[in-house]
C-alpha positions as CSV (number, residue, x, y, z in Angstrom):
1,X,80.1,91.6,102.2
2,X,78.8,87.5,102.7
3,X,80.2,85.1,101.1
4,X,78.3,81.9,99.9
5,X,79.3,78.3,100.4
6,X,77.0,77.2,97.9
7,X,78.7,79.1,95.4
8,X,82.6,78.6,96.3
9,X,82.9,75.9,93.6
10,X,82.7,78.0,90.6
11,X,85.1,81.2,92.2
12,X,88.0,81.5,90.2
13,X,87.6,78.1,87.9
14,X,89.1,80.2,84.7
15,X,92.9,80.2,84.2
16,X,93.9,78.1,87.3
17,X,94.7,75.3,85.7
18,X,97.9,73.9,87.7
19,X,96.1,74.4,91.2
20,X,95.6,71.1,93.1
21,X,94.6,70.0,97.0
22,X,97.4,68.6,98.8
23,X,94.6,66.8,101.5
24,X,91.7,65.1,100.7
25,X,90.0,67.3,102.2
26,X,90.9,69.8,99.7
27,X,93.0,72.2,102.4
28,X,96.4,72.2,102.0
29,X,98.4,72.1,105.5
30,X,99.9,74.9,106.3
31,X,103.1,75.3,108.4
32,X,105.2,78.7,109.3
33,X,107.3,78.6,106.8
34,X,104.5,78.4,103.5
35,X,102.3,76.6,102.2
36,X,102.9,72.5,101.1
37,X,101.8,71.2,97.8
38,X,100.5,68.2,97.0
39,X,104.0,66.4,96.7
40,X,105.4,67.9,100.5
41,X,106.9,70.9,98.5
42,X,106.5,74.3,100.1
43,X,106.3,77.3,98.9
44,X,108.4,80.1,100.0
45,X,108.8,83.8,98.8
46,X,111.8,84.8,97.2
47,X,113.1,88.1,95.9
48,X,114.8,89.1,93.4
49,X,118.4,90.9,93.8
50,X,117.3,94.4,92.6
51,X,114.7,93.6,95.8
52,X,117.2,92.7,98.3
53,X,119.2,96.0,97.1
54,X,116.4,97.9,98.1
55,X,115.6,96.8,101.2
56,X,119.2,97.2,102.0
57,X,119.4,100.6,100.8
58,X,116.0,101.5,102.6
59,X,117.1,100.2,105.8
60,X,120.6,101.5,105.4
61,X,118.8,105.0,104.7
62,X,116.2,104.9,107.8
63,X,119.3,104.1,109.7
64,X,121.5,107.4,108.5
65,X,120.3,110.7,110.4
66,X,118.0,113.1,108.0
67,X,120.1,115.8,108.8
68,X,123.4,116.2,109.2
69,X,123.4,119.7,112.0
70,X,127.5,120.1,112.2
71,X,127.5,120.0,108.3
72,X,125.0,122.0,108.3
73,X,126.3,124.3,110.9
74,X,129.4,124.3,109.3
75,X,127.9,125.9,106.0
76,X,126.0,128.5,107.9
77,X,128.9,129.9,109.3
78,X,130.7,130.0,106.7
79,X,127.7,131.7,104.6
80,X,127.3,134.3,107.1
81,X,131.0,135.1,107.5
82,X,131.5,135.4,103.6
83,X,133.8,132.4,103.0
84,X,132.1,129.8,101.7
85,X,133.1,129.6,97.7
86,X,131.5,127.0,95.5
87,X,134.1,125.9,92.8
88,X,132.3,126.3,89.5
89,X,134.4,123.2,87.8
90,X,134.0,120.7,90.5
91,X,130.3,121.2,90.6
92,X,130.2,120.6,86.8
93,X,132.2,117.7,87.1
94,X,130.1,116.4,89.7
95,X,126.9,117.0,87.7
96,X,128.6,115.6,84.7
97,X,130.2,112.1,86.5
98,X,127.9,109.3,85.8
99,X,126.8,107.1,88.6
100,X,128.4,103.8,89.7
């Protein structure tokens, strides 16, 4: 898609309202931390507490092994030996217990 510079003045006019250029040339100076506004303010992205929790959870998940090989081997050996037992009451309690 080719952009026609002569038509740029009409782009985004609806609903913009509070946008104003920072410099005389209409271009906001940019540094590594954000875009400076007319009063020298800098726009910085901010993550919500929820987003921070998701980021931390993803980082922890990335560090965790996908499969606990030792546990799988232990359970497999119990199943093959016929010694693996499941306590139905414990399973039911864990299903019904709310996660915190």
